[in-house]
Residue frames as qw, qx, qy, qz and C-alpha x, y, z in Angstrom:
[[0.592, -0.143, -0.791, -0.059, 37.41, -33.11, -8.23],
 [0.471, -0.587, 0.192, -0.630, 35.27, -32.79, -5.12],
 [0.156, -0.359, 0.855, -0.341, 35.76, -34.92, -2.03],
 [0.757, 0.111, 0.415, -0.492, 32.39, -36.65, -2.34],
 [0.804, 0.493, -0.252, -0.216, 33.35, -38.02, -5.74],
 [0.249, 0.535, -0.779, 0.211, 36.67, -39.24, -4.33],
 [0.491, -0.173, 0.704, -0.484, 34.72, -41.04, -1.59],
 [0.856, 0.310, 0.113, -0.399, 32.64, -42.73, -4.28],
 [0.601, 0.567, -0.563, -0.025, 35.79, -43.95, -6.08],
 [0.033, -0.406, 0.833, -0.375, 37.18, -45.41, -2.85],
 [0.674, 0.006, 0.507, -0.537, 33.85, -47.05, -1.98],
 [0.862, 0.404, -0.121, -0.283, 33.66, -48.78, -5.36],
 [0.423, 0.553, -0.703, 0.145, 37.28, -49.90, -5.14],
 [0.252, -0.303, 0.785, -0.479, 36.59, -51.39, -1.69],
 [0.690, 0.141, 0.519, -0.484, 33.25, -53.09, -2.42],
 [0.104, -0.176, 0.824, 0.528, 33.86, -53.92, -6.13],
 [0.072, 0.503, 0.850, 0.141, 30.12, -53.67, -6.60],
 [0.033, -0.348, -0.189, -0.918, 28.08, -50.68, -7.79],
 [0.543, -0.587, -0.461, -0.385, 25.03, -51.61, -5.73],
 [0.699, -0.476, -0.378, 0.376, 26.89, -52.12, -2.44],
 [0.407, -0.002, -0.055, 0.912, 29.00, -49.00, -3.00],
 [0.177, -0.484, -0.310, -0.799, 25.89, -46.92, -3.77],
 [0.638, -0.622, -0.438, -0.121, 24.20, -48.15, -0.56],
 [0.658, -0.299, -0.266, 0.637, 27.34, -47.36, 1.46],
 [0.226, 0.040, 0.067, 0.971, 27.32, -43.80, 0.03],
 [0.199, 0.545, 0.594, -0.557, 23.54, -43.39, 0.58],
 [0.286, 0.419, -0.347, -0.789, 22.84, -42.96, -3.16],
 [0.872, 0.329, 0.233, -0.278, 20.70, -44.72, -5.70],
 [0.750, -0.093, 0.499, 0.424, 22.71, -46.99, -7.97],
 [0.507, 0.703, 0.332, 0.372, 22.00, -44.83, -11.01],
 [0.086, -0.987, 0.089, -0.100, 23.17, -41.65, -9.23],
 [0.646, -0.578, 0.432, 0.249, 26.29, -43.47, -8.02],
 [0.741, 0.240, 0.470, 0.415, 27.07, -44.73, -11.53],
 [0.312, 0.893, 0.160, 0.283, 26.75, -41.19, -12.93],
 [0.356, -0.897, 0.252, 0.062, 29.22, -39.96, -10.27],
 [0.725, -0.277, 0.513, 0.365, 31.81, -42.60, -11.26],
 [0.608, 0.545, 0.418, 0.399, 31.32, -41.84, -14.96],
 [0.058, 0.988, 0.033, 0.141, 31.71, -38.10, -14.28],
 [0.535, -0.718, 0.385, 0.226, 34.98, -38.76, -12.42],
 [0.724, 0.039, 0.540, 0.428, 36.34, -40.83, -15.32],
 [0.420, 0.782, 0.322, 0.330, 35.28, -38.15, -17.80],
 [0.180, -0.979, 0.095, 0.011, 36.85, -35.38, -15.73],
 [0.544, -0.601, 0.515, 0.280, 40.18, -37.24, -15.50],
 [0.579, 0.609, -0.420, -0.343, 40.09, -38.62, -19.05],
 [0.076, 0.355, -0.928, 0.084, 40.83, -42.08, -17.68],
 [0.793, -0.231, -0.439, -0.354, 39.00, -45.36, -17.33],
 [0.222, -0.558, 0.622, -0.503, 39.24, -46.13, -13.65],
 [0.618, -0.091, 0.703, -0.340, 37.22, -49.37, -13.42],
 [0.252, 0.075, -0.856, -0.445, 36.69, -52.48, -15.51],
 [0.641, -0.032, 0.280, -0.714, 33.00, -53.32, -15.32],
 [0.108, 0.066, -0.980, -0.153, 32.37, -57.07, -15.18],
 [0.508, -0.385, -0.588, -0.497, 29.05, -58.82, -14.86],
 [0.676, -0.540, -0.482, 0.138, 29.59, -59.37, -11.15],
 [0.548, -0.598, -0.105, 0.575, 32.46, -57.12, -10.06],
 [0.320, 0.923, -0.047, 0.210, 33.97, -53.74, -10.88],
 [0.803, -0.334, 0.017, 0.494, 37.76, -53.79, -10.50],
 [0.078, -0.891, 0.164, 0.415, 40.28, -50.99, -10.64],
 [0.756, 0.595, -0.069, 0.265, 42.32, -50.52, -13.77],
 [0.667, -0.024, -0.191, 0.720, 45.96, -49.55, -13.34],
 [0.037, 0.459, 0.044, 0.887, 44.86, -45.92, -13.62],
 [0.603, -0.618, -0.288, -0.414, 42.12, -46.60, -11.09],
 [0.805, -0.359, -0.305, 0.360, 44.56, -48.02, -8.56],
 [0.436, 0.187, -0.090, 0.876, 46.80, -44.98, -9.04],
 [0.211, -0.521, -0.131, -0.817, 43.90, -42.56, -8.48],
 [0.724, -0.553, -0.345, -0.224, 42.27, -44.47, -5.60],
 [0.723, -0.173, -0.347, 0.571, 45.55, -44.68, -3.67],
 [0.219, 0.179, -0.098, 0.954, 45.89, -40.90, -3.78],
 [0.439, -0.529, -0.316, -0.654, 42.20, -40.39, -3.08],
 [0.744, -0.462, -0.460, 0.143, 42.58, -42.35, 0.17],
 [0.519, -0.094, -0.251, 0.812, 45.42, -40.05, 1.25],
 [0.061, -0.341, -0.130, -0.929, 43.43, -36.93, 0.40],
 [0.602, -0.540, -0.410, -0.422, 40.38, -38.17, 2.30],
 [0.719, -0.358, -0.425, 0.417, 42.52, -39.06, 5.31],
 [0.329, 0.045, -0.127, 0.935, 44.13, -35.60, 5.30],
 [0.287, -0.460, -0.283, -0.791, 40.68, -34.03, 5.01],
 [0.700, -0.542, -0.457, -0.079, 39.46, -35.96, 8.06],
 [0.615, -0.221, -0.303, 0.693, 42.56, -34.82, 9.96],
 [0.099, 0.260, 0.072, 0.958, 41.93, -31.24, 8.89],
 [0.485, -0.556, -0.382, -0.557, 38.29, -31.35, 10.03],
 [0.739, -0.467, -0.425, 0.235, 39.36, -32.82, 13.37],
 [0.511, -0.088, -0.184, 0.835, 42.12, -30.26, 13.88],
 [0.090, -0.423, -0.195, -0.880, 39.85, -27.35, 12.95],
 [0.624, -0.597, -0.410, -0.293, 37.34, -28.57, 15.53],
 [0.726, -0.374, -0.321, 0.480, 40.05, -28.89, 18.19],
 [0.334, 0.144, -0.014, 0.931, 41.46, -25.48, 17.27],
 [0.287, -0.564, -0.312, -0.709, 38.01, -23.92, 17.50],
 [0.725, -0.614, -0.294, -0.107, 37.66, -25.37, 20.99],
 [0.038, -0.847, 0.449, -0.281, 41.19, -24.13, 21.85],
 [0.927, -0.299, 0.225, -0.008, 42.39, -27.70, 22.44],
 [0.775, 0.023, 0.252, 0.580, 45.32, -27.36, 20.03],
 [0.287, 0.924, 0.103, 0.231, 47.23, -24.50, 18.43],
 [0.633, 0.072, -0.194, 0.747, 50.17, -22.20, 19.02],
 [0.199, -0.961, -0.181, -0.061, 50.53, -19.09, 21.15],
 [0.659, 0.063, -0.114, 0.740, 53.59, -16.85, 21.14],
 [0.111, -0.936, -0.184, -0.279, 53.66, -13.65, 23.15],
 [0.489, 0.300, -0.389, 0.721, 56.07, -11.37, 24.94],
 [0.477, -0.820, -0.313, -0.042, 56.02, -9.86, 28.42],
 [0.125, 0.739, -0.395, 0.531, 58.02, -7.33, 30.35],
 [0.339, 0.149, -0.808, 0.458, 59.55, -8.30, 33.71],
 [0.327, -0.077, 0.469, -0.817, 56.68, -6.92, 35.82],
 [0.799, 0.071, -0.058, -0.594, 53.81, -8.77, 34.11],
 [0.630, 0.256, -0.733, 0.012, 56.01, -11.86, 33.86],
 [0.170, 0.100, -0.797, 0.570, 56.00, -11.94, 37.66],
 [0.318, 0.136, 0.484, -0.804, 52.36, -10.96, 38.19],
 [0.669, 0.328, 0.056, -0.665, 49.97, -11.63, 35.32],
 [0.543, 0.404, -0.663, -0.319, 51.56, -14.42, 33.31],
 [0.032, -0.177, 0.955, -0.238, 51.80, -17.26, 35.89],
 [0.531, 0.263, 0.607, -0.529, 47.98, -17.55, 36.27],
 [0.633, 0.539, -0.216, -0.511, 47.61, -17.47, 32.47],
 [0.341, 0.417, -0.836, -0.107, 50.09, -20.29, 31.96],
 [0.247, -0.015, 0.883, -0.399, 48.41, -22.30, 34.71],
 [0.626, 0.404, 0.298, -0.597, 45.03, -21.83, 33.01],
 [0.588, 0.540, -0.462, -0.386, 46.39, -22.90, 29.61],
 [0.204, 0.329, -0.920, 0.058, 48.24, -25.96, 30.88],
 [0.344, 0.080, 0.792, -0.498, 45.23, -27.04, 32.97],
 [0.581, 0.497, 0.458, -0.454, 42.45, -26.55, 30.44],
 [0.667, 0.714, -0.105, -0.185, 44.22, -26.39, 27.06],
 [0.651, -0.512, 0.499, 0.255, 47.19, -28.79, 27.37],
 [0.757, 0.339, 0.448, 0.335, 47.41, -29.35, 23.62],
 [0.259, 0.958, 0.028, 0.116, 48.32, -25.72, 22.96],
 [0.750, 0.032, -0.092, 0.655, 52.01, -24.98, 22.44],
 [0.157, -0.980, -0.123, 0.016, 53.11, -21.78, 24.20],
 [0.656, 0.166, -0.118, 0.727, 56.23, -19.64, 23.79],
 [0.253, -0.944, -0.198, 0.074, 56.78, -16.72, 26.17],
 [0.574, 0.399, -0.123, 0.704, 59.50, -14.13, 25.51],
 [0.429, -0.831, -0.248, 0.251, 60.47, -12.11, 28.62],
 [0.546, 0.122, 0.088, 0.825, 62.31, -8.89, 27.80],
 [0.030, -0.462, -0.203, 0.863, 62.04, -5.12, 27.70],
 [0.490, 0.681, 0.390, -0.380, 59.48, -3.24, 25.60],
 [0.239, 0.730, -0.430, -0.474, 61.93, -2.16, 22.87],
 [0.112, -0.257, 0.939, 0.199, 63.04, -5.74, 22.25],
 [0.388, 0.359, 0.823, -0.207, 59.46, -7.03, 22.28],
 [0.422, 0.734, 0.111, -0.521, 58.27, -4.33, 19.85],
 [0.163, 0.576, -0.672, -0.437, 60.96, -5.33, 17.35],
 [0.118, -0.034, 0.989, 0.082, 59.95, -8.99, 17.53],
 [0.422, 0.546, 0.587, -0.424, 56.26, -8.08, 17.29],
 [0.385, 0.726, -0.190, -0.537, 56.96, -6.14, 14.08],
 [0.110, 0.398, -0.862, -0.294, 58.86, -9.17, 12.77],
 [0.800, -0.065, -0.217, -0.556, 55.60, -11.12, 13.40],
 [0.438, 0.177, -0.849, 0.238, 57.34, -13.49, 15.79],
 [0.024, 0.183, 0.737, -0.650, 54.85, -12.61, 18.57],
 [0.052, -0.633, -0.726, -0.264, 51.06, -12.46, 18.61],
 [0.198, -0.900, -0.101, -0.376, 51.22, -9.57, 21.09],
 [0.523, 0.081, -0.567, 0.631, 53.22, -8.36, 24.05],
 [0.463, -0.818, -0.316, -0.131, 52.35, -7.08, 27.52],
 [0.615, 0.012, -0.245, 0.749, 54.66, -4.52, 29.09],
 [0.183, -0.741, -0.237, 0.601, 55.10, -1.15, 30.76],
 [0.499, 0.576, 0.423, 0.489, 54.47, 1.30, 27.91],
 [0.184, -0.903, -0.121, 0.370, 55.45, 4.59, 29.55],
 [0.249, -0.595, 0.471, 0.602, 58.43, 4.69, 27.22],
 [0.471, 0.286, 0.754, 0.358, 56.68, 3.30, 24.13],
 [0.118, 0.337, -0.179, -0.917, 56.19, 5.88, 21.40],
 [0.647, 0.475, 0.465, -0.374, 52.82, 5.70, 19.68],
 [0.108, -0.297, 0.711, 0.628, 53.25, 4.39, 16.14],
 [0.591, 0.231, -0.225, -0.739, 50.91, 4.00, 13.19],
 [0.609, 0.149, -0.746, -0.224, 51.44, 0.23, 13.08],
 [0.230, -0.005, -0.860, 0.456, 50.85, -0.49, 16.76],
 [0.537, -0.575, -0.358, -0.503, 47.62, -0.98, 18.68],
 [0.235, 0.181, -0.682, 0.668, 48.16, -0.18, 22.37],
 [0.587, -0.554, -0.400, -0.434, 45.45, -1.14, 24.85],
 [0.009, -0.434, 0.627, -0.647, 46.15, -0.16, 28.46],
 [0.679, -0.300, -0.639, -0.200, 44.96, -2.79, 30.91],
 [0.687, -0.605, -0.337, 0.223, 46.41, -1.88, 34.32],
 [0.125, 0.797, -0.310, 0.502, 48.26, 0.78, 36.28],
 [0.836, -0.284, -0.405, 0.235, 50.45, -0.97, 38.83],
 [0.277, -0.927, 0.190, -0.168, 51.75, 0.94, 41.82],
 [0.833, 0.192, -0.337, 0.395, 55.40, 0.53, 42.78],
 [0.385, -0.899, 0.170, -0.117, 58.00, 1.52, 45.32],
 [0.327, 0.618, -0.672, 0.243, 61.41, 0.74, 46.79],
 [0.924, -0.330, -0.102, -0.165, 62.12, -2.48, 48.68],
 [0.126, 0.630, -0.716, 0.271, 64.87, -3.78, 50.93],
 [0.601, -0.069, -0.790, 0.098, 65.56, -6.93, 52.93],
 [0.645, -0.718, -0.229, -0.130, 64.34, -7.39, 56.46],
 [0.727, -0.523, -0.008, 0.444, 66.85, -5.89, 58.89],
 [0.532, 0.536, 0.128, 0.643, 68.17, -3.36, 56.38],
 [0.352, -0.200, -0.294, 0.866, 69.83, -0.26, 57.93],
 [0.133, -0.246, -0.254, -0.926, 67.27, 2.03, 56.29],
 [0.537, -0.503, -0.606, -0.302, 64.52, 0.38, 58.36],
 [0.407, -0.197, -0.554, 0.699, 65.95, 1.87, 61.56],
 [0.149, 0.208, 0.162, -0.953, 63.69, 4.86, 60.89],
 [0.492, 0.472, 0.642, -0.351, 59.97, 4.88, 60.14],
 [0.589, 0.784, 0.194, -0.024, 60.56, 6.75, 56.90],
 [0.611, -0.269, 0.321, 0.672, 63.44, 7.74, 54.69],
 [0.274, 0.796, -0.073, -0.534, 64.35, 10.19, 51.93],
 [0.829, 0.559, -0.002, -0.007, 65.23, 9.66, 48.30],
 [0.262, 0.806, -0.500, 0.177, 68.82, 10.81, 48.75],
 [0.512, -0.513, 0.648, -0.235, 69.41, 8.26, 51.51],
 [0.945, 0.188, 0.240, -0.117, 68.83, 5.38, 49.08],
 [0.567, 0.761, -0.316, 0.001, 71.82, 6.19, 46.89],
 [0.136, -0.674, 0.714, -0.132, 74.66, 5.02, 49.17],
 [0.687, -0.104, 0.696, -0.181, 73.21, 1.49, 49.17],
 [0.005, -0.170, 0.792, 0.587, 72.91, 1.25, 45.39],
 [0.635, 0.319, 0.309, -0.632, 69.61, 0.99, 43.53],
 [0.157, -0.062, 0.907, 0.387, 68.66, -1.89, 41.25],
 [0.554, 0.443, 0.311, -0.632, 65.73, -2.01, 38.86],
 [0.634, 0.420, 0.589, 0.274, 64.42, -3.30, 35.59],
 [0.262, 0.129, 0.303, 0.907, 64.93, -0.93, 32.69],
 [0.064, 0.722, 0.552, -0.412, 62.68, 2.06, 33.37],
 [0.390, 0.812, 0.309, 0.307, 61.60, 4.91, 31.07],
 [0.483, 0.248, -0.127, 0.830, 64.08, 7.76, 30.72],
 [0.229, -0.648, -0.094, -0.720, 61.53, 10.30, 31.97],
 [0.792, -0.573, -0.192, -0.089, 61.24, 8.30, 35.21],
 [0.787, -0.078, -0.165, 0.589, 65.01, 8.08, 35.62],
 [0.234, 0.448, -0.018, 0.863, 65.32, 11.86, 35.14],
 [0.477, -0.673, -0.166, -0.541, 62.50, 12.57, 37.59],
 [0.855, -0.468, -0.179, 0.131, 63.96, 10.35, 40.28],
 [0.658, 0.157, -0.125, 0.726, 67.41, 11.81, 39.68],
 [0.033, -0.597, -0.007, -0.801, 66.04, 15.29, 40.36],
 [0.691, -0.628, -0.160, -0.321, 64.25, 14.12, 43.53],
 [0.880, -0.291, -0.138, 0.349, 67.50, 12.66, 44.80],
 [0.234, -0.915, 0.110, 0.310, 69.24, 15.99, 44.40],
 [0.730, -0.030, 0.426, 0.534, 71.40, 15.01, 41.46],
 [0.018, -0.477, 0.218, 0.851, 70.51, 18.11, 39.49],
 [0.659, 0.562, 0.153, -0.476, 68.42, 18.79, 36.39],
 [0.653, 0.597, -0.409, -0.223, 69.11, 16.45, 33.49],
 [0.011, 0.445, -0.879, 0.171, 70.79, 13.83, 35.68],
 [0.763, -0.110, -0.520, -0.368, 69.40, 10.32, 35.53],
 [0.789, -0.496, 0.273, -0.240, 68.90, 8.02, 38.48],
 [0.239, 0.567, -0.788, -0.028, 72.17, 6.07, 38.71],
 [0.948, -0.138, -0.031, -0.287, 71.36, 2.36, 38.76],
 [0.355, -0.572, 0.739, 0.010, 73.87, 0.04, 40.41],
 [0.290, 0.025, 0.935, 0.201, 72.20, -2.89, 38.65],
 [0.580, 0.316, -0.092, -0.745, 69.82, -2.85, 35.68],
 [0.076, -0.071, 0.988, 0.111, 68.24, -6.24, 35.06],
 [0.559, -0.028, -0.278, -0.780, 65.01, -7.28, 33.37],
 [0.602, -0.169, -0.780, -0.017, 64.64, -10.39, 35.54],
 [0.442, -0.664, 0.077, -0.598, 62.59, -9.48, 38.60],
 [0.926, -0.349, -0.146, 0.013, 63.41, -12.70, 40.45],
 [0.717, 0.186, -0.222, 0.634, 67.13, -11.91, 40.21],
 [0.005, -0.600, 0.129, -0.789, 66.55, -8.39, 41.51],
 [0.700, -0.583, -0.020, -0.411, 64.59, -9.66, 44.49],
 [0.931, -0.139, -0.192, 0.279, 67.25, -12.26, 45.24],
 [0.466, 0.411, -0.206, 0.756, 69.86, -9.48, 45.15],
 [0.300, -0.639, 0.088, -0.703, 67.85, -7.37, 47.59],
 [0.864, -0.453, -0.096, -0.199, 67.41, -10.28, 50.00],
 [0.908, -0.090, -0.109, 0.395, 71.11, -11.12, 50.06],
 [0.461, 0.154, -0.085, 0.870, 72.65, -7.60, 50.10],
 [0.057, -0.574, -0.390, 0.718, 71.81, -4.05, 51.18],
 [0.061, 0.088, 0.528, 0.842, 70.85, -3.11, 47.61],
 [0.384, 0.421, 0.417, -0.708, 67.57, -1.21, 47.25],
 [0.200, 0.184, 0.809, 0.522, 65.31, -2.40, 44.45],
 [0.414, 0.216, 0.013, -0.884, 62.52, -0.62, 42.61],
 [0.012, -0.128, -0.977, -0.170, 59.58, -2.92, 42.02],
 [0.493, -0.330, -0.330, -0.734, 55.84, -2.93, 41.39],
 [0.473, -0.323, 0.566, -0.593, 53.93, -3.81, 44.53],
 [0.923, 0.096, 0.020, -0.373, 52.20, -6.75, 42.88],
 [0.740, 0.440, -0.494, 0.119, 55.58, -8.28, 42.03],
 [0.251, 0.356, -0.705, 0.559, 56.80, -8.23, 45.63],
 [0.631, -0.426, 0.019, -0.648, 53.56, -8.81, 47.57],
 [0.937, -0.168, -0.305, -0.030, 54.34, -12.45, 48.41],
 [0.616, 0.217, -0.431, 0.622, 57.84, -11.59, 49.59],
 [0.172, -0.454, 0.257, -0.836, 56.45, -8.81, 51.80],
 [0.804, -0.357, -0.122, -0.460, 53.84, -11.17, 53.25],
 [0.939, -0.120, -0.256, 0.195, 56.58, -13.67, 54.12],
 [0.405, -0.893, 0.126, 0.148, 58.77, -10.87, 55.54],
 [0.794, 0.049, 0.243, 0.555, 61.57, -11.40, 53.06],
 [0.292, 0.346, 0.179, 0.874, 61.22, -7.84, 51.72],
 [0.116, -0.684, -0.489, 0.529, 59.99, -4.59, 53.25],
 [0.300, 0.739, 0.347, 0.494, 58.59, -1.62, 51.37],
 [0.373, -0.140, -0.229, 0.888, 60.35, 1.62, 52.24],
 [0.030, 0.892, 0.438, -0.106, 58.36, 4.72, 53.12],
 [0.469, 0.049, 0.153, 0.868, 60.19, 7.35, 51.06],
 [0.016, 0.711, 0.477, -0.517, 58.67, 10.69, 52.05],
 [0.092, 0.682, -0.158, -0.708, 59.89, 12.84, 49.16],
 [0.001, 0.087, -0.818, -0.569, 59.08, 10.55, 46.22],
 [0.617, 0.124, 0.072, -0.774, 55.51, 10.80, 44.89],
 [0.807, 0.091, 0.553, -0.189, 53.55, 7.62, 44.12],
 [0.065, 0.448, -0.726, -0.518, 55.09, 5.68, 41.24],
 [0.794, 0.285, 0.405, -0.352, 53.14, 3.64, 38.69],
 [0.189, -0.210, 0.805, 0.521, 53.85, 1.32, 35.76],
 [0.628, 0.378, 0.047, -0.679, 51.35, 1.47, 32.89],
 [0.423, -0.061, 0.887, 0.174, 50.72, -2.05, 31.63],
 [0.590, 0.499, -0.056, -0.632, 49.36, -2.41, 28.10],
 [0.748, 0.159, 0.622, 0.169, 48.78, -5.08, 25.50],
 [0.157, 0.680, -0.360, -0.619, 50.53, -4.14, 22.27],
 [0.689, 0.233, 0.666, 0.166, 49.74, -5.75, 18.92],
 [0.193, -0.061, 0.509, 0.837, 49.96, -4.93, 15.24],
 [0.447, 0.427, 0.200, -0.760, 47.13, -2.84, 13.83],
 [0.640, 0.403, -0.352, -0.551, 45.00, -4.59, 11.24],
 [0.388, 0.219, -0.895, -0.001, 46.01, -8.04, 12.42],
 [0.771, -0.380, -0.122, -0.496, 43.33, -10.22, 13.98],
 [0.347, -0.471, 0.763, -0.274, 44.12, -12.42, 16.94],
 [0.483, 0.015, -0.859, -0.172, 44.10, -16.18, 16.54],
 [0.674, -0.534, -0.383, -0.337, 41.64, -17.87, 18.89],
 [0.763, -0.337, -0.375, 0.404, 44.23, -18.76, 21.53],
 [0.331, 0.162, -0.124, 0.921, 45.80, -15.31, 21.40],
 [0.344, -0.512, -0.210, -0.759, 42.36, -13.75, 21.91],
 [0.771, -0.484, -0.413, -0.022, 41.78, -16.07, 24.85],
 [0.648, -0.134, -0.299, 0.688, 45.11, -15.00, 26.38],
 [0.079, 0.328, 0.020, 0.941, 44.39, -11.29, 25.86],
 [0.546, -0.554, -0.302, -0.552, 40.95, -11.60, 27.47],
 [0.795, -0.389, -0.403, 0.235, 42.40, -13.55, 30.40],
 [0.484, 0.040, -0.209, 0.849, 45.11, -10.92, 30.95],
 [0.165, -0.469, -0.141, -0.856, 42.51, -8.13, 30.86],
 [0.706, -0.562, -0.342, -0.262, 40.52, -9.89, 33.59],
 [0.749, -0.217, -0.328, 0.534, 43.70, -10.38, 35.64],
 [0.266, 0.282, -0.066, 0.919, 44.47, -6.68, 35.29],
 [0.434, -0.595, -0.229, -0.636, 41.05, -5.73, 36.65],
 [0.811, -0.470, -0.337, 0.090, 41.67, -7.94, 39.69],
 [0.635, -0.027, -0.213, 0.742, 45.10, -6.40, 40.29],
 [0.064, 0.409, 0.063, 0.908, 43.59, -2.93, 40.10],
 [0.548, -0.650, -0.403, -0.339, 40.99, -3.56, 42.80],
 [0.220, -0.680, 0.464, -0.524, 41.67, -2.25, 46.33],
 [0.696, -0.368, 0.540, -0.297, 42.95, -5.05, 48.52],
 [0.925, 0.342, -0.125, -0.110, 43.79, -7.28, 45.57],
 [0.593, 0.458, -0.516, 0.416, 47.49, -7.11, 46.49],
 [0.721, -0.677, -0.127, -0.075, 48.09, -8.27, 50.01],
 [0.840, -0.276, -0.062, 0.464, 51.07, -7.93, 52.31],
 [0.398, 0.645, -0.005, 0.652, 52.13, -4.37, 51.47],
 [0.442, -0.343, -0.409, 0.721, 53.84, -2.15, 53.96]]
């Protein structure tokens, strides 16, 4: 039973007249009558009693017309929602982020969505890459954005690198290490180092630079995947934190944090990538978010895009 025929049944039930119902449906009366007869034949029921003046619903007709109204209403709702979804005015978006992009790339995205697409429901999971990969594979996330230096390439994952963010070590204003213009890696250790979870290869490399010996990891006093907590710790104690420059730029500009010049540690970078499941297309809002993040990454990668660095 097609929707047009259901509309014809409802129109006849409302007008009780074949001529008026046919006019309302923009059909000739003969074509309208054939449609009603076809519906009755298809259902094997007589839906209307035809009088000389009026056509009234039989009991079967009332039963069918009541359900036809509900179906037509749901169809109108569906058409409306599809239109809104196409225009990204409604829908759902669920994605994950590591601590660095949570502090740098995600706030502008959420602002954009809430400003221009307020009907979209958003869920953001902030965690490390291992956790996010597991939830992506469980299809609880559309994608995730994180540092992928420790992510092993897998047949089921699509990894698209979007930014390489520089990083360094930061301390509070007035920290003892700032008594000298520069410092060494080994001098950081007595104060304790705090960081988000970093790839093992990075921990081993930094451990070697600090003179701990081959195969010794960088000893972290605090490991925490919440960048705001790490920065708060650095501002209130002598703890040294490792952080991407983009995540601390505002604090540097306001002189709450200072970037250390560590002479024997080479430049450090975090490789940001969007990770999704291969063979799975993005929903419209997810595609919008991915495109927005990619544009943000380009801005972050431009010289001078991050202000306030020491």
